[in-house]
Every structure is written in C-alpha cells, then in structure tokens.
C-alpha positions in Angstrom: -8.2 19.3 -12.0 -7.2 17.2 -9.0 -9.1 14.0 -8.4 -8.6 11.1 -5.9 -9.9 7.6 -6.2 -9.9 4.6 -3.9 -9.9 1.1 -5.4 -10.0 -2.4 -3.8 -7.8 -5.3 -4.7 -9.7 -8.4 -5.6 -9.4 -12.1 -5.1 -10.0 -14.3 -8.1 -12.0 -17.5 -7.4 -11.2 -18.7 -10.9 -7.9 -17.5 -12.3 -6.6 -16.5 -15.6 -3.0 -17.3 -16.8 -1.8 -16.3 -20.2 -2.8 -13.7 -22.7 -4.4 -13.9 -26.1 -2.3 -11.0 -27.2 1.3 -10.7 -26.0 1.7 -7.1 -24.8 4.2 -5.1 -26.8 7.5 -4.1 -25.2 6.2 -0.5 -24.7 3.1 -1.8 -22.8 0.7 -1.2 -25.6 -0.8 -4.6 -25.6 -4.5 -5.1 -24.9 -4.0 -7.6 -22.1 -6.8 -9.9 -23.3 -6.8 -13.0 -21.0 -6.9 -16.6 -22.3 -10.1 -17.1 -20.3 -12.7 -15.3 -18.2 -12.6 -15.3 -14.4 -14.7 -14.8 -11.3 -13.6 -12.6 -8.4 -14.6 -10.7 -5.3 -13.6 -7.1 -4.4 -11.9 -6.9 -1.0 -12.8 -4.4 1.7 -9.4 -3.9 3.4 -6.8 -4.2 0.6 -7.1 -0.7 -0.8 -5.1 1.7 -3.0 -5.8 5.5 -2.9 -4.5 7.6 -5.7 -4.5 11.3 -6.4 -3.9 12.7 -9.9 -3.6 16.2 -11.1 -3.0 17.3 -14.7 -1.6 20.9 -14.9 0.6 23.1 -17.1 2.8 23.7 -14.0 4.2 20.2 -14.3 7.1 19.9 -16.8 7.2 16.1 -16.6 5.1 13.4 -15.0 5.8 13.0 -11.3 5.0 9.6 -9.7 5.2 8.9 -6.0 4.1 5.5 -4.7 3.9 4.6 -1.0 5.9 7.7 -0.1 8.9 7.2 -2.4 10.1 6.9 -5.9 9.4 4.1 -8.3 11.5 1.8 -10.4 12.0 2.7 -14.0 9.8 0.0 -15.4 7.0 0.7 -12.9 7.1 4.4 -13.7 7.0 3.7 -17.5 3.9 1.6 -17.0 2.1 4.3 -15.1 3.1 7.0 -17.6 1.9 4.7 -20.5 -1.5 4.6 -18.7 -1.5 8.4 -18.3 -0.8 8.6 -22.0 -3.9 6.5 -22.7 -6.0 8.9 -20.7 -4.4 12.0 -22.3 -5.1 10.6 -25.7 -8.8 10.0 -24.9 -9.2 13.4 -23.3 -7.2 15.1 -26.0 -4.9 16.9 -23.6 -1.1 17.0 -23.4 -0.6 18.3 -19.8 1.8 16.4 -17.6 0.5 15.0 -14.3 1.4 14.5 -10.7 0.4 11.1 -9.3 0.6 10.2 -5.6 -0.5 6.7 -4.7 -0.6 4.7 -1.4 -1.5 1.1 -0.5 -2.6 0.0 2.9 -1.1 -3.5 2.3 2.2 -5.0 1.1 2.9 -4.6 -2.6 4.2 -7.3 -5.0 3.5 -10.3 -2.7 0.6 -11.7 -4.6 -2.2 -9.5 -3.1 -3.0 -7.9 -6.5 -1.6 -4.4 -5.7 -1.4 -3.8 -9.5 -5.2 -4.5 -9.7 -6.2 -1.9 -7.1 -3.4 0.4 -8.2 -4.4 0.7 -11.9 -8.1 0.7 -11.0 -7.6 3.7 -8.8 -5.3 5.4 -11.3 -7.8 4.8 -14.1 -10.7 6.5 -12.3 -8.6 9.3 -10.8 -6.8 10.1 -14.0 -9.8 10.0 -16.3 -11.8 12.3 -14.0 -8.9 14.6 -13.5 -8.6 14.8 -17.3 -12.3 15.8 -17.6 -13.5 12.4 -18.9 -16.8 10.9 -17.6 -16.4 7.2 -18.4 -19.0 4.5 -17.8 -18.2 1.5 -15.6 -17.7 -0.6 -18.8 -15.3 2.0 -20.3 -13.4 2.3 -17.0 -13.0 -1.5 -16.8 -11.7 -1.7 -20.4 -9.2 1.1 -19.8 -8.1 -0.3 -16.4 -7.5 -3.7 -18.1 -4.9 -2.2 -20.4 -2.9 -1.0 -17.4 -3.2 -4.3 -15.5 -5.4 -7.1 -16.5 -6.9 -7.9 -13.1 -7.5 -4.1 -12.5 -10.7 -4.4 -14.7 -12.2 -6.6 -11.9 -11.7 -3.9 -9.3 -13.9 -1.4 -11.0 -17.4 -3.0 -10.3 -18.5 -3.8 -6.8 -19.0 -7.1 -5.0 -18.8 -10.4 -6.9 -17.5 -9.8 -10.4 -17.1 -11.6 -13.7 -14.4 -10.7 -16.2 -16.0 -11.6 -19.5 -14.0 -13.7 -22.0 -13.9 -11.3 -24.9 -12.0 -11.6 -28.1 -11.8 -7.9 -28.6 -10.9 -5.0 -26.3 -14.5 -3.8 -26.4 -15.8 -7.2 -25.2 -13.2 -7.9 -22.5 -14.3 -6.2 -19.3 -15.8 -6.9 -15.9 -19.3 -6.8 -14.7 -21.0 -7.3 -11.3 -22.8 -10.6 -10.9 -23.9 -10.2 -7.3 -23.7 -7.1 -5.0 -21.3 -7.1 -1.9 -24.1 -8.0 0.6 -25.3 -11.0 -1.4 -23.2 -13.6 0.6 -21.7 -13.3 4.0 -18.3 -14.7 3.3 -14.8 -13.3 4.1 -11.3 -13.5 2.8 -8.7 -13.7 5.6 -5.3 -13.0 4.2 -2.3 -14.5 5.9 0.8 -12.4 5.1 3.7 -14.8 5.2 6.3 -12.6 3.4 6.4 -8.9 2.8 9.2 -9.1 0.3 8.4 -8.6 -3.4 8.1 -11.6 -5.6 11.1 -12.1 -7.9 9.1 -12.6 -11.1 6.2 -10.3 -11.9 2.9 -11.7 -13.0 3.2 -10.0 -16.4 6.6 -11.6 -17.0 5.6 -15.0 -15.7 2.6 -15.2 -18.0 4.7 -14.9 -21.1 5.8 -18.5 -20.6 2.3 -19.9 -20.0 2.0 -21.6 -23.4 5.0 -23.7 -22.6 3.1 -25.7 -20.0 1.8 -29.0 -21.5 -1.4 -28.7 -19.5 -2.5 -25.2 -20.4 -4.7 -26.2 -23.3 -6.5 -28.8 -21.2 -7.1 -26.1 -18.5 -8.5 -23.6 -21.0 -10.9 -26.2 -22.4 -12.5 -26.5 -19.0 -12.6 -22.9 -17.9 -15.9 -21.8 -19.4 -17.8 -24.6 -17.6 -15.9 -24.0 -14.4 -16.8 -20.3 -14.4 -20.5 -21.2 -14.8 -20.3 -23.6 -11.9 -18.7 -21.0 -9.7 -21.4 -18.5 -10.5 -24.1 -21.1 -9.7 -22.5 -22.0 -6.4 -22.3 -18.4 -5.4 -25.9 -17.9 -6.4 -26.9 -20.9 -4.2 -24.5 -19.9 -1.4 -23.2 -23.5 -1.3 -20.1 -22.8 0.7 -18.7 -26.4 0.8 -18.8 -27.1 -2.9 -17.7 -23.5 -3.6 -14.7 -23.9 -1.3 -13.7 -27.3 -2.8 -13.9 -25.9 -6.3 -11.8 -22.7 -5.7 -9.2 -24.7 -3.7 -8.7 -27.1 -6.6 -8.7 -24.2 -9.0 -5.9 -22.5 -7.2 -3.8 -25.7 -7.3 -4.5 -26.1 -10.9 -3.3 -22.6 -11.7 0.0 -23.3 -9.9 0.4 -26.6 -11.8 0.5 -24.5 -15.0 3.2 -22.3 -13.4 5.2 -25.3 -12.1 5.2 -27.0 -15.5 6.0 -24.0 -17.7 9.5 -23.3 -18.9 11.1 -21.9 -16.9 9.0 -23.1 -14.0 7.6 -20.5 -11.6 7.4 -21.3 -7.9 5.8 -18.6 -5.8 5.2 -20.6 -2.6 7.2 -20.2 0.5 7.4 -22.7 3.4 4.8 -20.6 5.2 2.4 -20.7 2.2 2.6 -24.5 2.0 2.2 -24.9 5.8 -1.1 -22.9 5.7 -2.3 -24.8 2.7 -1.8 -28.1 4.5 -3.3 -26.7 7.7 -6.7 -26.0 6.0 -7.5 -29.7 5.9 -6.6 -30.0 9.6 -8.8 -27.0 10.5 -11.7 -28.4 8.5 -11.3 -31.6 10.6 -11.6 -29.5 13.7 -15.0 -28.2 12.4 -13.9 -24.9 10.8 -15.0 -24.8 7.2 -12.1 -22.9 5.5 -10.6 -23.2 2.0 -7.5 -21.6 0.6 -6.8 -19.8 -2.7 -3.6 -18.2 -3.9 -2.9 -15.6 -6.5 0.5 -15.2 -8.2 2.5 -14.8 -5.0 3.3 -16.2 -1.6 0.6 -14.7 0.6 -2.5 -16.9 1.0 -6.2 -16.1 1.1 -8.4 -18.1 3.4 -12.1 -18.1 2.4 -14.5 -18.6 5.3 -18.1 -17.7 6.2 -18.0 -14.4 8.2 -19.3 -16.2 11.4 -16.0 -18.2 11.4 -13.5 -15.3 10.9 -12.6 -15.2 14.6 -11.8 -18.9 14.7 -9.5 -18.7 11.7 -7.7 -15.7 13.1 -7.1 -17.6 16.3 -5.5 -20.4 14.4 -3.3 -18.1 12.4 -2.1 -16.3 15.5 -0.6 -19.6 16.6 1.8 -19.6 13.6 4.9 -17.6 14.3 5.7 -17.2 10.6 2.5 -15.3 9.9 3.5 -11.6 9.7 0.1 -10.2 9.4 -3.6 -11.0 9.1 -6.0 -8.9 7.0 -9.7 -9.6 7.1 -11.8 -8.7 4.1 -15.5 -8.8 3.3 -17.0 -8.3 -0.2 -16.7 -4.6 -0.9 -17.7 -1.8 -3.2 -15.5 -1.2 -6.3 -13.5 1.8 -7.3 -14.9 5.1 -6.2 -14.1 8.8 -5.9 -12.7 10.1 -2.6 -12.5 13.6 -1.1 -9.3 12.8 0.8 -6.5 14.0 -1.6 -3.0 12.8 -1.0 -1.4 16.2 -1.9 
C-alpha cells in the first residue's frame, strides 16, 4: 500500500543535548535524551514523504528532495524501515520519496520532520495502525526530536528512562497562544558536524551536569509561562536557554561552533529591536539559522527589520501548527 504523510519541523524552547544511551554504530540505539524538552510545531517548515512497500521492489529506493542520498543518510532511513518491517512482520522492500519545503541540515530540524513523516507514512503503508504515543516512540528511534513533531501545537518530550516512557505529548493546542516563529535563513549550506555526531561529546563539557540538574525545573517554568501567556518572561527564559545550550557545545571536546557572523549579528540585533519597542527573542537549534519568537501581531515589524540585512537569504514565518498527518498528495 502507498501512503503519504506530512510532518512539521519543531522549535525547541528548552533543548536537549546528550543521550542517556549512546546509539550503536548501526543506528540501533534508543535515542533517550539526557533531559526532557518543550517545543512547538511549525506551520511552514514541512516534510512530505510517500512510502510504498511492494514485492516489485528488489531493494529499498530512497529519493530525497529530487535526488539521491548520501550512504549514511540512506542507511539511517533503511534502518527505520527495518523497524517498521519488524513491527508489521513483512519483508517487502520499499520506495521512499521525500521532499522538504525548507533548507536541510542548517539547524532547522529537517531530521525531525523527515523522520516523523517517514514514521507515519511507512507504518501506515505497512498496515500498522499505531497510536500517537506509539508513533512518537518509533519516530524518536529514527531522530530524537522527530518524536516532538508527532503531536500538534505545544509539546513536551517526557524525560523517560525507558523507551516506553520517552515520548512526546501535547500540552497546549496550536491555537492556545498567538505567537510566531520567524526564521532568518543566514546560510543554506549544510552544517559540517551533524547533531547526532556532536552530541557524542556532550559529556566532556564541564558544565553539562550543572545544566542537567536545572532542566526539570526549567521545563516546568516554561510550561507555566506558556499557560499564562507571559511573553516577556517566556522570551527571556528561552533566549537564555539557547545560549546555555551553546555554552555546552562551545566547552565540549572538541568544541562545536555552529554560529556564522549572520547568526551572531541577528542575536545582537534582538536587544536593539526590543529597545525600539518590538518584543522579540531569539532561539537557536544546532545550526546557524536563527528563530525569532514574536507575538503574531509583530510579525510584520520583524520581517521589515530582517529585510534590511543583506546577509539574510530567506525569511520563513511559522505559527503553531498541527502535527504529523496523512496526506492524499502522493509524491509518486
């Protein structure tokens, strides 16, 4: 059966860095994060994936964004297909065609939307009817943050010690709070070090354990600020949280520096824009592109400021969105 799914990327308001279990070389690790996290699904950073299992395929075929894929990326997708085949008790090979509407590998969580879409499309195509919890657990094994792209709206990835307890749940629906994520694309080139590889050195930072000791309380505070719709305190917290995450990367061995001059310039501009009366706060994932969090009424003002910067290659406006869902628009 052929099935297509569309999944959103997500922006983490509180981040995770480091894993409780180090994934095995063959990708069989459970991807259990060192801490839980809070995120929001994004309306205009989307991956659409079509999967078909059939006896006519002699080997798995994978096409991403119209072309072939690197060996390591292909192996990761095939490993995820194997998880689905094992659950469905089938051995048919599959054709997978996937497309993003945004740059991949630049810190916009294309692996999150990619593996969320692959999880739903492949499981349905294999005849499985998984619950949201089961989908989230399965997606996590392909890419940790993919589990947060399964539910809709504002999401918490629970801090579980076992595979069955590490999954994402909705904490507020998409329409709960009228905020937006304005992405400033400052570089369309792929980052040199992947998130999965970079996290393997997390324990070498002298500050990681201090960070982990504070994360449970920080997640509770973020949830409360979202509940109260307290934009100022929420913005201040997530901006500090993004900086704290990158402090861990900067102080691990070897150090990991994702920022470009454009990233840093926009970070510094946020304080200037706030002084001009535009409440805006930045957050950054593991990459160079930067997310600007604003109330929806101020989106136009921030876009105007970004258009003045000649190094900004693109602007993508997102609102809180629904999670991963089935689509009728097959890619083949």
